[in-house]
N, CA, C and O atoms as a DFTB+ gen file, in Angstrom:
596 C
 N C O
     1  1      88.592      49.962    -164.442
     2  2      88.390      48.480    -164.514
     3  2      86.938      48.306    -164.967
     4  3      86.017      48.822    -164.334
     5  1      86.741      47.569    -166.078
     6  2      85.375      47.305    -166.581
     7  2      84.526      46.489    -165.611
     8  3      85.041      45.598    -164.935
     9  1      83.183      46.797    -165.534
    10  2      82.352      46.030    -164.722
    11  2      81.964      44.663    -165.426
    12  3      82.296      44.444    -166.591
    13  1      81.312      43.839    -164.735
    14  2      80.975      42.504    -165.232
    15  2      80.148      42.591    -166.550
    16  3      80.420      41.856    -167.499
    17  1      79.154      43.483    -166.594
    18  2      78.310      43.582    -167.808
    19  2      79.172      43.987    -168.989
    20  3      79.002      43.454    -170.085
    21  1      80.079      44.901    -168.792
    22  2      80.940      45.375    -169.871
    23  2      81.863      44.250    -170.342
    24  3      82.093      44.100    -171.542
    25  1      82.375      43.484    -169.433
    26  2      83.260      42.333    -169.745
    27  2      82.436      41.318    -170.563
    28  3      82.951      40.782    -171.544
    29  1      81.233      41.053    -170.206
    30  2      80.418      40.127    -171.025
    31  2      80.103      40.688    -172.402
    32  3      80.099      39.944    -173.383
    33  1      79.843      41.968    -172.492
    34  2      79.515      42.608    -173.797
    35  2      80.805      42.460    -174.733
    36  3      80.662      42.140    -175.913
    37  1      82.033      42.693    -174.197
    38  2      83.178      42.560    -174.946
    39  2      83.360      41.102    -175.414
    40  3      83.723      40.830    -176.558
    41  1      83.100      40.220    -174.511
    42  2      83.289      38.767    -174.834
    43  2      82.295      38.380    -175.912
    44  3      82.653      37.589    -176.785
    45  1      81.053      38.893    -175.909
    46  2      80.040      38.571    -176.922
    47  2      80.538      39.067    -178.338
    48  3      80.377      38.403    -179.362
    49  1      81.146      40.276    -178.296
    50  2      81.691      40.812    -179.576
    51  2      82.800      39.924    -180.118
    52  3      82.842      39.629    -181.313
    53  1      83.695      39.501    -179.240
    54  2      84.763      38.637    -179.674
    55  2      84.270      37.328    -180.291
    56  3      84.760      36.865    -181.322
    57  1      83.246      36.739    -179.587
    58  2      82.679      35.474    -180.035
    59  2      81.926      35.674    -181.379
    60  3      81.961      34.790    -182.235
    61  1      81.283      36.769    -181.558
    62  2      80.572      37.025    -182.786
    63  2      81.698      37.176    -183.881
    64  3      81.502      36.696    -184.997
    65  1      82.779      37.781    -183.608
    66  2      83.831      37.917    -184.659
    67  2      84.340      36.499    -185.001
    68  3      84.529      36.152    -186.167
    69  1      84.544      35.733    -183.991
    70  2      85.054      34.323    -184.222
    71  2      84.074      33.521    -185.090
    72  3      84.479      32.795    -185.997
    73  1      82.836      33.662    -184.804
    74  2      81.817      32.930    -185.603
    75  2      81.916      33.481    -187.064
    76  3      81.924      32.679    -187.999
    77  1      81.987      34.767    -187.276
    78  2      82.049      35.226    -188.614
    79  2      83.277      34.821    -189.322
    80  3      83.220      34.533    -190.518
    81  1      84.353      34.782    -188.680
    82  2      85.614      34.308    -189.294
    83  2      85.483      32.818    -189.631
    84  3      85.890      32.435    -190.728
    85  1      84.960      31.980    -188.790
    86  2      84.729      30.585    -189.001
    87  2      83.803      30.328    -190.151
    88  3      83.926      29.294    -190.808
    89  1      82.831      31.269    -190.441
    90  2      81.906      31.205    -191.552
    91  2      82.568      31.666    -192.793
    92  3      81.941      31.576    -193.849
    93  1      83.806      32.167    -192.780
    94  2      84.504      32.470    -194.019
    95  2      84.572      33.972    -194.282
    96  3      85.076      34.356    -195.337
    97  1      84.099      34.846    -193.394
    98  2      84.177      36.235    -193.697
    99  2      85.573      36.684    -193.551
   100  3      86.271      36.235    -192.642
   101  1      86.030      37.577    -194.427
   102  2      87.402      38.097    -194.378
   103  2      87.525      39.035    -193.102
   104  3      86.564      39.649    -192.639
   105  1      88.751      39.077    -192.607
   106  2      89.158      39.848    -191.464
   107  2      88.688      41.327    -191.583
   108  3      88.076      41.907    -190.686
   109  1      89.036      41.889    -192.792
   110  2      88.640      43.297    -192.997
   111  2      87.138      43.490    -192.912
   112  3      86.685      44.504    -192.383
   113  1      86.373      42.575    -193.402
   114  2      84.898      42.659    -193.340
   115  2      84.394      42.611    -191.906
   116  3      83.515      43.366    -191.490
   117  1      85.041      41.618    -191.122
   118  2      84.636      41.481    -189.729
   119  2      84.969      42.764    -188.970
   120  3      84.207      43.190    -188.102
   121  1      86.136      43.396    -189.303
   122  2      86.463      44.653    -188.583
   123  2      85.475      45.696    -188.917
   124  3      85.006      46.384    -188.010
   125  1      85.110      45.873    -190.178
   126  2      84.139      46.898    -190.506
   127  2      82.726      46.587    -189.961
   128  3      81.993      47.486    -189.550
   129  1      82.390      45.363    -189.969
   130  2      81.072      44.949    -189.443
   131  2      80.912      45.218    -187.912
   132  3      79.856      45.635    -187.438
   133  1      81.971      44.965    -187.206
   134  2      81.924      45.056    -185.765
   135  2      82.489      46.456    -185.223
   136  3      82.435      46.776    -184.035
   137  1      83.038      47.254    -186.241
   138  2      83.518      48.554    -185.904
   139  2      84.754      48.490    -185.004
   140  3      84.839      49.230    -184.023
   141  1      85.740      47.591    -185.334
   142  2      86.911      47.476    -184.544
   143  2      88.049      47.503    -185.564
   144  3      87.803      47.459    -186.769
   145  1      89.236      47.572    -185.106
   146  2      90.388      47.739    -185.943
   147  2      90.729      46.263    -186.628
   148  3      90.407      45.198    -186.102
   149  1      91.365      46.370    -187.767
   150  2      91.835      45.162    -188.425
   151  2      92.804      44.365    -187.490
   152  3      92.775      43.139    -187.390
   153  1      93.657      45.177    -186.822
   154  2      94.652      44.486    -185.951
   155  2      93.935      43.703    -184.872
   156  3      94.382      42.604    -184.542
   157  1      92.823      44.216    -184.290
   158  2      92.135      43.509    -183.272
   159  2      91.562      42.249    -183.845
   160  3      91.633      41.205    -183.198
   161  1      90.986      42.294    -185.052
   162  2      90.396      41.141    -185.673
   163  2      91.483      40.094    -185.940
   164  3      91.273      38.891    -185.784
   165  1      92.667      40.607    -186.352
   166  2      93.807      39.706    -186.616
   167  2      94.198      38.890    -185.363
   168  3      94.468      37.691    -185.417
   169  1      94.209      39.614    -184.250
   170  2      94.545      38.894    -182.995
   171  2      93.532      37.908    -182.619
   172  3      93.878      36.807    -182.190
   173  1      92.227      38.253    -182.760
   174  2      91.141      37.364    -182.506
   175  2      91.217      36.089    -183.408
   176  3      90.954      34.968    -182.974
   177  1      91.589      36.341    -184.675
   178  2      91.669      35.276    -185.655
   179  2      92.791      34.290    -185.278
   180  3      92.639      33.076    -185.413
   181  1      93.893      34.831    -184.814
   182  2      95.035      34.025    -184.320
   183  2      94.627      33.173    -183.181
   184  3      95.005      32.003    -183.131
   185  1      93.845      33.713    -182.226
   186  2      93.296      32.970    -181.025
   187  2      92.368      31.810    -181.493
   188  3      92.439      30.696    -180.973
   189  1      91.489      32.111    -182.500
   190  2      90.543      31.111    -182.987
   191  2      91.373      30.019    -183.707
   192  3      91.065      28.838    -183.550
   193  1      92.358      30.357    -184.447
   194  2      93.192      29.316    -185.065
   195  2      93.869      28.401    -184.085
   196  3      94.016      27.203    -184.326
   197  1      94.299      29.000    -182.932
   198  2      95.021      28.161    -181.936
   199  2      94.067      27.382    -180.983
   200  3      94.357      26.256    -180.579
   201  1      92.918      28.026    -180.640
   202  2      92.073      27.375    -179.634
   203  2      90.613      27.372    -179.909
   204  3      89.856      27.010    -179.008
   205  1      90.118      27.756    -181.118
   206  2      88.750      27.772    -181.380
   207  2      88.076      28.924    -180.717
   208  3      88.738      29.811    -180.177
   209  1      86.720      28.932    -180.746
   210  2      85.941      29.916    -180.049
   211  2      86.175      30.131    -178.586
   212  3      86.057      31.235    -178.055
   213  1      86.513      29.023    -177.949
   214  2      86.759      29.047    -176.532
   215  2      87.940      29.984    -176.132
   216  3      88.021      30.477    -175.007
   217  1      88.854      30.201    -177.125
   218  2      90.022      31.009    -176.881
   219  2      89.638      32.506    -176.782
   220  3      90.434      33.343    -176.358
   221  1      88.393      32.805    -177.189
   222  2      87.957      34.241    -177.214
   223  2      87.139      34.510    -175.895
   224  3      86.761      35.665    -175.694
   225  1      86.854      33.572    -175.031
   226  2      86.163      33.742    -173.925
   227  2      86.958      34.497    -172.879
   228  3      88.187      34.435    -172.872
   229  1      86.248      35.237    -171.961
   230  2      86.943      35.982    -170.913
   231  2      87.722      35.073    -170.043
   232  3      87.208      34.044    -169.606
   233  1      89.023      35.433    -169.755
   234  2      89.874      34.766    -168.718
   235  2      89.232      34.966    -167.415
   236  3      88.540      35.968    -167.230
   237  1      89.414      34.068    -166.478
   238  2      88.953      34.273    -165.083
   239  2      89.623      35.477    -164.546
   240  3      90.783      35.728    -164.872
   241  1      88.930      36.264    -163.711
   242  2      89.552      37.419    -163.038
   243  2      90.622      36.969    -162.075
   244  3      90.422      36.055    -161.275
   245  1      91.729      37.606    -162.162
   246  2      92.815      37.295    -161.212
   247  2      92.803      38.392    -160.132
   248  3      92.189      39.448    -160.284
   249  1      93.509      38.087    -159.042
   250  2      93.614      38.998    -157.964
   251  2      92.532      38.847    -156.914
   252  3      91.690      37.953    -157.002
   253  1      92.552      39.679    -155.969
   254  2      91.711      39.602    -154.923
   255  2      90.309      40.154    -155.316
   256  3      90.208      41.214    -155.933
   257  1      89.231      39.415    -154.947
   258  2      87.926      39.890    -155.328
   259  2      87.569      41.279    -154.709
   260  3      88.048      41.647    -153.637
   261  1      86.726      42.005    -155.426
   262  2      86.320      43.313    -154.838
   263  2      85.589      43.137    -153.483
   264  3      84.815      42.200    -153.287
   265  1      85.862      44.047    -152.593
   266  2      85.322      43.894    -151.240
   267  2      83.870      44.329    -151.269
   268  3      83.057      43.669    -150.623
   269  1      83.475      45.395    -151.972
   270  2      82.120      45.895    -151.996
   271  2      81.529      45.424    -153.338
   272  3      82.070      45.685    -154.413
   273  1      80.408      44.726    -153.222
   274  2      79.752      44.254    -154.382
   275  2      78.900      45.440    -155.019
   276  3      78.834      46.503    -154.402
   277  1      78.310      45.298    -156.123
   278  2      77.595      46.328    -156.718
   279  2      76.488      46.927    -155.949
   280  3      76.289      48.142    -155.961
   281  1      75.685      46.003    -155.205
   282  2      74.666      46.525    -154.369
   283  2      75.228      47.376    -153.141
   284  3      74.620      48.365    -152.732
   285  1      76.353      46.961    -152.612
   286  2      76.902      47.754    -151.547
   287  2      77.450      49.089    -152.073
   288  3      77.406      50.100    -151.372
   289  1      77.967      49.085    -153.311
   290  2      78.409      50.412    -153.766
   291  2      77.244      51.243    -154.054
   292  3      77.386      52.443    -153.821
   293  1      76.097      50.841    -154.524
   294  2      74.912      51.628    -154.670
   295  2      74.436      52.157    -153.312
   296  3      74.012      53.304    -153.177
   297  1      74.522      51.283    -152.325
   298  2      74.183      51.722    -150.916
   299  2      75.098      52.798    -150.433
   300  3      74.632      53.770    -149.839
   301  1      76.402      52.669    -150.662
   302  2      77.354      53.680    -150.353
   303  2      77.002      55.044    -151.004
   304  3      77.020      56.077    -150.334
   305  1      76.689      55.030    -152.292
   306  2      76.285      56.220    -152.991
   307  2      75.119      56.901    -152.310
   308  3      75.118      58.122    -152.154
   309  1      74.100      56.109    -151.893
   310  2      72.966      56.670    -151.196
   311  2      73.395      57.267    -149.837
   312  3      72.937      58.341    -149.445
   313  1      74.221      56.593    -149.181
   314  2      74.712      57.123    -147.780
   315  2      75.470      58.365    -147.969
   316  3      75.334      59.268    -147.142
   317  1      76.294      58.509    -149.026
   318  2      76.999      59.742    -149.307
   319  2      76.061      60.923    -149.655
   320  3      76.311      62.081    -149.321
   321  1      75.031      60.571    -150.308
   322  2      74.054      61.629    -150.682
   323  2      73.342      62.237    -149.475
   324  3      72.858      63.369    -149.510
   325  1      73.298      61.440    -148.404
   326  2      72.730      61.984    -147.164
   327  2      73.547      63.022    -146.567
   328  3      73.059      63.766    -145.716
   329  1      74.767      63.132    -146.949
   330  2      75.714      64.152    -146.352
   331  2      76.443      63.616    -145.173
   332  3      75.965      62.703    -144.501
   333  1      77.597      64.167    -144.908
   334  2      78.513      63.729    -143.904
   335  2      77.905      63.887    -142.520
   336  3      78.060      63.014    -141.666
   337  1      77.178      65.059    -142.285
   338  2      76.620      65.327    -140.978
   339  2      75.551      64.267    -140.610
   340  3      75.360      64.034    -139.416
   341  1      74.859      63.626    -141.534
   342  2      73.876      62.612    -141.308
   343  2      74.604      61.365    -140.680
   344  3      73.965      60.502    -140.079
   345  1      75.916      61.308    -140.840
   346  2      76.662      60.117    -140.342
   347  2      77.600      60.565    -139.240
   348  3      78.606      59.895    -139.008
   349  1      77.331      61.645    -138.559
   350  2      78.077      62.017    -137.356
   351  2      79.231      62.909    -137.466
   352  3      79.915      63.168    -136.476
   353  1      79.499      63.427    -138.709
   354  2      80.579      64.296    -138.857
   355  2      80.141      65.778    -138.594
   356  3      78.954      66.098    -138.652
   357  1      81.118      66.651    -138.310
   358  2      80.731      67.989    -137.874
   359  2      80.520      68.939    -139.003
   360  3      80.187      70.100    -138.766
   361  1      80.706      68.481    -140.284
   362  2      80.316      69.353    -141.423
   363  2      79.924      68.429    -142.482
   364  3      80.146      67.225    -142.354
   365  1      79.313      68.943    -143.599
   366  2      78.740      68.089    -144.569
   367  2      79.796      67.813    -145.750
   368  3      79.432      67.325    -146.820
   369  1      81.057      68.142    -145.495
   370  2      82.047      67.992    -146.491
   371  2      82.604      66.487    -146.388
   372  3      83.012      66.028    -145.321
   373  1      82.587      65.809    -147.506
   374  2      83.183      64.455    -147.501
   375  2      84.657      64.559    -147.798
   376  3      85.081      65.343    -148.646
   377  1      85.403      63.795    -147.122
   378  2      86.905      63.611    -147.458
   379  2      87.118      62.087    -147.586
   380  3      86.269      61.278    -147.212
   381  1      88.265      61.753    -148.121
   382  2      88.599      60.353    -148.282
   383  2      88.654      59.694    -146.903
   384  3      88.174      58.574    -146.730
   385  1      89.212      60.357    -145.968
   386  2      89.297      59.768    -144.552
   387  2      87.817      59.477    -144.001
   388  3      87.527      58.439    -143.406
   389  1      86.936      60.496    -144.264
   390  2      85.574      60.293    -143.743
   391  2      84.825      59.179    -144.440
   392  3      84.118      58.390    -143.814
   393  1      84.999      59.131    -145.765
   394  2      84.369      57.996    -146.574
   395  2      84.881      56.647    -146.127
   396  3      84.160      55.657    -145.999
   397  1      86.215      56.684    -145.892
   398  2      86.882      55.462    -145.376
   399  2      86.255      55.012    -144.065
   400  3      85.968      53.829    -143.882
   401  1      86.041      55.959    -143.148
   402  2      85.374      55.552    -141.805
   403  2      84.009      55.103    -142.060
   404  3      83.601      54.121    -141.439
   405  1      83.254      55.696    -142.894
   406  2      81.894      55.359    -143.248
   407  2      81.816      53.892    -143.748
   408  3      81.032      53.078    -143.260
   409  1      82.648      53.618    -144.718
   410  2      82.790      52.257    -145.310
   411  2      83.047      51.261    -144.179
   412  3      82.403      50.215    -144.104
   413  1      84.000      51.599    -143.295
   414  2      84.370      50.629    -142.258
   415  2      83.264      50.382    -141.327
   416  3      83.053      49.240    -140.918
   417  1      82.492      51.454    -140.941
   418  2      81.307      51.329    -140.078
   419  2      80.205      50.551    -140.713
   420  3      79.640      49.634    -140.118
   421  1      79.918      50.907    -141.870
   422  2      78.644      50.343    -142.574
   423  2      78.921      48.986    -143.131
   424  3      78.030      48.140    -143.060
   425  1      80.108      48.687    -143.698
   426  2      80.395      47.480    -144.375
   427  2      81.410      46.541    -143.797
   428  3      81.679      45.466    -144.333
   429  1      82.004      46.996    -142.625
   430  2      83.051      46.328    -142.005
   431  2      84.214      45.924    -142.928
   432  3      84.746      44.818    -142.836
   433  1      84.589      46.846    -143.810
   434  2      85.662      46.685    -144.733
   435  2      86.648      47.853    -144.463
   436  3      86.242      49.002    -144.293
   437  1      87.926      47.519    -144.431
   438  2      89.001      48.517    -144.221
   439  2      89.741      48.670    -145.537
   440  3      90.233      47.708    -146.127
   441  1      89.800      49.968    -145.985
   442  2      90.472      50.319    -147.213
   443  2      91.388      51.451    -147.005
   444  3      91.216      52.269    -146.101
   445  1      92.429      51.500    -147.899
   446  2      93.292      52.650    -147.939
   447  2      92.546      53.804    -148.553
   448  3      91.503      53.606    -149.175
   449  1      93.042      54.974    -148.398
   450  2      92.354      56.161    -149.054
   451  2      92.423      56.044    -150.510
   452  3      91.521      56.486    -151.221
   453  1      93.495      55.447    -150.992
   454  2      93.599      55.266    -152.468
   455  2      92.449      54.373    -153.021
   456  3      91.839      54.656    -154.052
   457  1      92.206      53.316    -152.289
   458  2      91.133      52.372    -152.714
   459  2      89.768      53.033    -152.563
   460  3      88.861      52.802    -153.364
   461  1      89.632      53.857    -151.526
   462  2      88.336      54.567    -151.357
   463  2      88.197      55.542    -152.529
   464  3      87.087      55.681    -153.043
   465  1      89.271      56.237    -152.992
   466  2      89.213      57.093    -154.112
   467  2      88.718      56.355    -155.348
   468  3      87.891      56.866    -156.103
   469  1      89.259      55.086    -155.552
   470  2      88.872      54.225    -156.692
   471  2      87.385      53.829    -156.607
   472  3      86.680      53.811    -157.615
   473  1      86.925      53.512    -155.384
   474  2      85.577      53.113    -155.323
   475  2      84.602      54.277    -155.547
   476  3      83.531      54.137    -156.138
   477  1      85.057      55.473    -155.020
   478  2      84.168      56.743    -155.350
   479  2      84.185      56.947    -156.794
   480  3      83.119      57.283    -157.310
   481  1      85.242      56.797    -157.556
   482  2      85.232      56.947    -158.970
   483  2      84.359      55.926    -159.721
   484  3      83.736      56.225    -160.739
   485  1      84.351      54.763    -159.188
   486  2      83.505      53.654    -159.777
   487  2      82.059      53.939    -159.612
   488  3      81.264      53.485    -160.436
   489  1      81.629      54.708    -158.536
   490  2      80.188      54.965    -158.314
   491  2      79.801      56.406    -158.848
   492  3      78.706      56.918    -158.616
   493  1      80.819      57.017    -159.593
   494  2      80.522      58.281    -160.203
   495  2      80.775      59.551    -159.367
   496  3      80.350      60.645    -159.740
   497  1      81.460      59.386    -158.252
   498  2      81.818      60.533    -157.442
   499  2      83.198      60.991    -157.861
   500  3      84.075      60.167    -158.123
   501  1      83.406      62.335    -157.930
   502  2      84.679      62.834    -158.290
   503  2      85.275      63.743    -157.294
   504  3      84.559      64.263    -156.439
   505  1      86.512      63.960    -157.353
   506  2      87.278      64.838    -156.455
   507  2      86.850      66.316    -156.722
   508  3      86.963      66.812    -157.843
   509  1      86.380      66.965    -155.707
   510  2      86.010      68.406    -155.929
   511  2      86.592      69.228    -154.750
   512  3      86.606      68.807    -153.593
   513  1      87.042      70.359    -155.111
   514  2      87.560      71.294    -154.026
   515  2      86.489      72.416    -153.902
   516  3      85.967      72.877    -154.917
   517  1      86.191      72.815    -152.766
   518  2      85.315      73.958    -152.552
   519  2      85.944      75.202    -153.211
   520  3      87.169      75.317    -153.224
   521  1      85.174      76.099    -153.737
   522  2      85.627      77.331    -154.301
   523  2      86.411      78.138    -153.256
   524  3      86.118      78.044    -152.064
   525  1      87.339      78.876    -153.660
   526  2      88.180      79.696    -152.709
   527  2      87.283      80.599    -151.871
   528  3      87.523      80.767    -150.675
   529  1      86.329      81.138    -152.435
   530  2      85.435      82.127    -151.745
   531  2      84.662      81.308    -150.595
   532  3      84.488      81.804    -149.482
   533  1      84.249      80.128    -150.910
   534  2      83.568      79.339    -149.886
   535  2      84.528      78.970    -148.773
   536  3      84.144      78.978    -147.604
   537  1      85.791      78.643    -149.115
   538  2      86.760      78.293    -148.049
   539  2      87.016      79.487    -147.158
   540  3      87.080      79.352    -145.936
   541  1      87.163      80.643    -147.754
   542  2      87.385      81.905    -146.991
   543  2      86.218      82.192    -146.113
   544  3      86.379      82.572    -144.953
   545  1      84.995      82.008    -146.669
   546  2      83.787      82.279    -145.913
   547  2      83.650      81.296    -144.730
   548  3      83.221      81.705    -143.651
   549  1      83.999      80.034    -144.908
   550  2      83.896      79.064    -143.893
   551  2      84.897      79.315    -142.794
   552  3      84.594      79.116    -141.618
   553  1      86.179      79.784    -143.188
   554  2      87.161      80.125    -142.221
   555  2      86.743      81.396    -141.298
   556  3      87.013      81.461    -140.099
   557  1      86.052      82.388    -142.018
   558  2      85.590      83.513    -141.305
   559  2      84.415      83.070    -140.401
   560  3      84.365      83.496    -139.247
   561  1      83.552      82.306    -140.836
   562  2      82.478      81.877    -139.950
   563  2      83.031      81.017    -138.746
   564  3      82.544      81.131    -137.622
   565  1      84.024      80.189    -139.014
   566  2      84.676      79.491    -137.904
   567  2      85.339      80.359    -136.906
   568  3      85.248      80.149    -135.696
   569  1      86.039      81.382    -137.450
   570  2      86.706      82.391    -136.532
   571  2      85.680      83.156    -135.721
   572  3      85.877      83.385    -134.528
   573  1      84.619      83.541    -136.335
   574  2      83.528      84.314    -135.666
   575  2      82.892      83.431    -134.574
   576  3      82.601      83.908    -133.477
   577  1      82.682      82.158    -134.881
   578  2      82.099      81.196    -133.908
   579  2      82.984      81.062    -132.718
   580  3      82.513      81.126    -131.583
   581  1      84.298      80.871    -132.951
   582  2      85.343      80.759    -131.946
   583  2      85.336      82.009    -131.054
   584  3      85.392      81.881    -129.831
   585  1      85.270      83.200    -131.631
   586  2      85.360      84.388    -130.848
   587  2      84.097      84.539    -129.905
   588  3      84.199      85.068    -128.798
   589  1      82.927      84.056    -130.389
   590  2      81.714      84.112    -129.601
   591  2      81.772      83.204    -128.402
   592  3      81.221      83.517    -127.347
   593  1      82.449      82.063    -128.563
   594  2      82.653      81.043    -127.542
   595  2      83.630      81.610    -126.553
   596  3      83.979      80.944    -125.578
């Protein structure tokens, strides 16, 4: 889902195309000038014919507004960089369930793990699995710790 700045950038390009079309530039020239397909310019031209430049403006966003704004997402990224142990978890590995708990504690927002996954993707975090060797090493370390106890 594009962020607000990207939506505005796309709108500006559509409006520029509309202005060029209204000034008499051919659709193929507009497409070449703005580096978009002729089909895209044809759709924009149809909209301009039906509703003027206003028809090229962004439609209002539909659906439920985002729960975490951009500043809160940046804050979440900083919290995640501190590691899971800094937030009371017994290891530094983040899971969707742990991030979900962190978001609920810090921002008083409840999300499904799917939505948490989407938020993580939006702030540049990706799904990663520890290497098999690391998992085996961690299991061995855990077993050794349990035996000492």
